[in-house]
Each structure stands twice: as C-alpha cells, then as structure tokens.
MARRO-676939 format. One record per residue (C-alpha): x, y, z; residue in three letters; residue number from 1. Coordinates in nm, 2 decimals, decimal comma. Each point is the difference from the previous one (the first is absolute). Layout:
BEGIN
+--------+--------+--------+---------+-----+
!     px !     py !     pz ! residuo ! num !
+--------+--------+--------+---------+-----+
!      X !      Y !      Z !     ALA ! NUM !
...
+--------+--------+--------+---------+-----+
END
This chain:
BEGIN
+--------+--------+--------+---------+-----+
!     px !     py !     pz ! residuo ! num !
+--------+--------+--------+---------+-----+
!  -0,68 !   1,60 !  -8,04 !     UNK !   1 !
!  -0,20 !  -0,32 !   0,01 !     UNK !   2 !
!  -0,24 !  -0,08 !   0,28 !     UNK !   3 !
!   0,11 !  -0,25 !   0,27 !     UNK !   4 !
!  -0,23 !  -0,29 !   0,09 !     UNK !   5 !
!   0,02 !  -0,27 !   0,26 !     UNK !   6 !
!  -0,16 !  -0,34 !   0,02 !     UNK !   7 !
!  -0,28 !  -0,04 !   0,26 !     UNK !   8 !
!   0,09 !  -0,36 !   0,09 !     UNK !   9 !
!   0,28 !  -0,06 !   0,24 !     UNK !  10 !
!   0,29 !   0,03 !  -0,05 !     UNK !  11 !
!  -0,05 !   0,34 !  -0,17 !     UNK !  12 !
!   0,20 !   0,04 !  -0,31 !     UNK !  13 !
!   0,05 !   0,33 !  -0,19 !     UNK !  14 !
!  -0,01 !   0,09 !  -0,37 !     UNK !  15 !
!  -0,01 !   0,29 !  -0,23 !     UNK !  16 !
!  -0,30 !   0,04 !  -0,23 !     UNK !  17 !
!   0,06 !  -0,07 !  -0,37 !     UNK !  18 !
!  -0,34 !  -0,05 !  -0,16 !     UNK !  19 !
!  -0,33 !  -0,18 !  -0,01 !     UNK !  20 !
!  -0,01 !  -0,32 !  -0,20 !     UNK !  21 !
!  -0,29 !  -0,11 !  -0,22 !     UNK !  22 !
!  -0,15 !  -0,19 !   0,29 !     UNK !  23 !
!  -0,02 !   0,32 !   0,20 !     UNK !  24 !
!   0,27 !  -0,10 !   0,24 !     UNK !  25 !
!   0,27 !   0,24 !   0,13 !     UNK !  26 !
!   0,34 !  -0,08 !  -0,13 !     UNK !  27 !
!   0,28 !   0,08 !   0,24 !     UNK !  28 !
!   0,38 !  -0,01 !  -0,01 !     UNK !  29 !
!   0,08 !  -0,16 !   0,33 !     UNK !  30 !
!   0,27 !   0,12 !   0,23 !     UNK !  31 !
!   0,26 !  -0,19 !   0,20 !     UNK !  32 !
!   0,16 !  -0,34 !  -0,04 !     UNK !  33 !
!  -0,12 !  -0,19 !  -0,31 !     UNK !  34 !
!  -0,16 !   0,31 !  -0,14 !     UNK !  35 !
!  -0,22 !  -0,07 !  -0,30 !     UNK !  36 !
!  -0,32 !   0,12 !  -0,17 !     UNK !  37 !
!  -0,33 !  -0,13 !   0,14 !     UNK !  38 !
!  -0,37 !   0,06 !  -0,06 !     UNK !  39 !
!  -0,25 !   0,02 !   0,29 !     UNK !  40 !
!  -0,37 !   0,03 !   0,03 !     UNK !  41 !
!  -0,09 !   0,35 !   0,13 !     UNK !  42 !
!  -0,13 !  -0,14 !   0,33 !     UNK !  43 !
!   0,34 !  -0,16 !   0,07 !     UNK !  44 !
!   0,20 !   0,33 !   0,01 !     UNK !  45 !
!  -0,03 !   0,35 !   0,13 !     UNK !  46 !
!   0,18 !   0,32 !  -0,08 !     UNK !  47 !
!   0,25 !   0,10 !   0,27 !     UNK !  48 !
!  -0,10 !   0,34 !   0,14 !     UNK !  49 !
!   0,11 !   0,19 !   0,31 !     UNK !  50 !
!  -0,22 !   0,01 !   0,31 !     UNK !  51 !
!  -0,24 !   0,29 !  -0,04 !     UNK !  52 !
!  -0,28 !   0,16 !   0,20 !     UNK !  53 !
!  -0,29 !   0,22 !  -0,11 !     UNK !  54 !
!  -0,04 !   0,34 !   0,17 !     UNK !  55 !
!  -0,24 !   0,29 !  -0,05 !     UNK !  56 !
!   0,02 !   0,37 !   0,08 !     UNK !  57 !
!  -0,32 !   0,15 !  -0,11 !     UNK !  58 !
!   0,00 !  -0,16 !  -0,34 !     UNK !  59 !
!   0,05 !  -0,32 !  -0,19 !     UNK !  60 !
!   0,22 !  -0,28 !   0,16 !     UNK !  61 !
!   0,37 !   0,02 !  -0,08 !     UNK !  62 !
!   0,24 !  -0,29 !   0,04 !     UNK !  63 !
!   0,33 !   0,02 !   0,19 !     UNK !  64 !
!   0,28 !  -0,25 !   0,05 !     UNK !  65 !
!   0,07 !  -0,07 !   0,36 !     UNK !  66 !
!   0,14 !  -0,28 !   0,22 !     UNK !  67 !
!  -0,26 !  -0,27 !   0,09 !     UNK !  68 !
!  -0,12 !   0,06 !   0,36 !     UNK !  69 !
!   0,11 !   0,37 !   0,01 !     UNK !  70 !
!  -0,37 !   0,12 !  -0,02 !     UNK !  71 !
!  -0,34 !  -0,16 !   0,06 !     UNK !  72 !
!  -0,34 !   0,07 !  -0,16 !     UNK !  73 !
!  -0,14 !   0,31 !   0,17 !     UNK !  74 !
!   0,33 !   0,15 !   0,09 !     UNK !  75 !
!   0,07 !   0,37 !  -0,07 !     UNK !  76 !
!   0,34 !   0,11 !  -0,13 !     UNK !  77 !
!   0,13 !   0,36 !   0,01 !     UNK !  78 !
!   0,23 !   0,05 !  -0,31 !     UNK !  79 !
!   0,30 !   0,22 !   0,00 !     UNK !  80 !
!  -0,20 !   0,26 !  -0,20 !     UNK !  81 !
!  -0,28 !   0,01 !   0,26 !     UNK !  82 !
!  -0,25 !  -0,21 !  -0,18 !     UNK !  83 !
!  -0,21 !  -0,25 !   0,20 !     UNK !  84 !
!  -0,04 !  -0,34 !  -0,16 !     UNK !  85 !
!  -0,27 !  -0,25 !   0,11 !     UNK !  86 !
!   0,10 !  -0,36 !  -0,07 !     UNK !  87 !
!  -0,30 !  -0,18 !  -0,15 !     UNK !  88 !
!   0,15 !  -0,32 !  -0,15 !     UNK !  89 !
!   0,31 !  -0,22 !   0,06 !     UNK !  90 !
!   0,20 !  -0,21 !  -0,25 !     UNK !  91 !
!  -0,17 !   0,15 !  -0,30 !     UNK !  92 !
!   0,27 !  -0,13 !  -0,25 !     UNK !  93 !
!  -0,08 !   0,31 !  -0,21 !     UNK !  94 !
!   0,20 !   0,07 !  -0,32 !     UNK !  95 !
!  -0,07 !   0,37 !   0,04 !     UNK !  96 !
!   0,22 !   0,12 !   0,28 !     UNK !  97 !
!   0,02 !   0,36 !   0,12 !     UNK !  98 !
!   0,33 !  -0,06 !   0,18 !     UNK !  99 !
!   0,13 !  -0,12 !   0,33 !     UNK ! 100 !
!  -0,22 !   0,07 !   0,31 !     UNK ! 101 !
!   0,20 !   0,25 !   0,22 !     UNK ! 102 !
!  -0,11 !   0,17 !   0,31 !     UNK ! 103 !
!  -0,11 !  -0,08 !   0,36 !     UNK ! 104 !
!  -0,29 !  -0,21 !   0,11 !     UNK ! 105 !
!  -0,23 !   0,19 !   0,23 !     UNK ! 106 !
!  -0,11 !  -0,16 !   0,32 !     UNK ! 107 !
!  -0,33 !   0,12 !   0,15 !     UNK ! 108 !
!  -0,22 !  -0,02 !   0,31 !     UNK ! 109 !
!  -0,38 !   0,03 !   0,03 !     UNK ! 110 !
!  -0,12 !   0,34 !   0,09 !     UNK ! 111 !
!  -0,14 !   0,03 !   0,35 !     UNK ! 112 !
!  -0,38 !   0,03 !   0,00 !     UNK ! 113 !
!  -0,20 !   0,24 !   0,22 !     UNK ! 114 !
!  -0,16 !  -0,18 !   0,30 !     UNK ! 115 !
!  -0,35 !   0,06 !  -0,14 !     UNK ! 116 !
!   0,07 !  -0,20 !  -0,32 !     UNK ! 117 !
!  -0,01 !  -0,38 !   0,03 !     UNK ! 118 !
!   0,29 !  -0,17 !  -0,18 !     UNK ! 119 !
!  -0,20 !  -0,24 !  -0,22 !     UNK ! 120 !
!  -0,19 !   0,29 !  -0,16 !     UNK ! 121 !
!   0,33 !   0,17 !  -0,09 !     UNK ! 122 !
!   0,13 !  -0,32 !  -0,16 !     UNK ! 123 !
!  -0,31 !  -0,04 !  -0,21 !     UNK ! 124 !
!   0,04 !   0,35 !  -0,15 !     UNK ! 125 !
+--------+--------+--------+---------+-----+
END
C-alpha cells in the first residue's frame, strides 16, 4: 500500500507516492477530478498520518492514535488493563503507533497540606 501525501498549500490536494525523480522531488499520483501525476519539492507536501500523542509508563515514549483535543500534555490516562499513561507530547505525527489510546482520563486535586507547611515550599519540591 502506497503512502498518502497532501500538499501544504491551500487548497490541500492528495496523492499517492510513486517515486522520487532525478531532481529529488516526490512524484505523486494525484486524487480527485483531473487526476494526474505530478512532482513536488519535499517541502511542498507532507505524509498524511493520524493524530497521535506520546505517552510514557515507566519506560520509553509510545505513540497512540487519539482524537485531537481528547487529552492534553500532562494528563494521566488509566487504560483498560490498569496501566497509567502520562501524556508527554501532542500531535507527534509518529509513523510508529502502538494502537489507539483507550481508557479514562484521570482528574486530580492538590493534596491538602499540614498547617505547619507553607504552600510555596511544597510547590518548589
């Protein structure tokens, strides 16, 4: 299956990767009305990838497909298997996807501090 690319300039047009030409341009078979074969400089197109986020759970970051806006950087997600994932980056456009992000986003509150401990010292820790 060939990779799908889109033009960066509006209006976005889509095409399937065919090859690189001798000038180093990406050759695409364009989709839609008036479909043809065209060559583009590499900075004029980008590969179409799903929206992904990077999350960690005690190891290296892993990338998951999710809906844009469903999580924010710093969110914690509890997966159906009981794993906690900490979201570290948004819109990673990673080609290495673990799967779809499934679970529940955890909401939290600050822990109440003892009266003897000033709040700004606790935040610095």
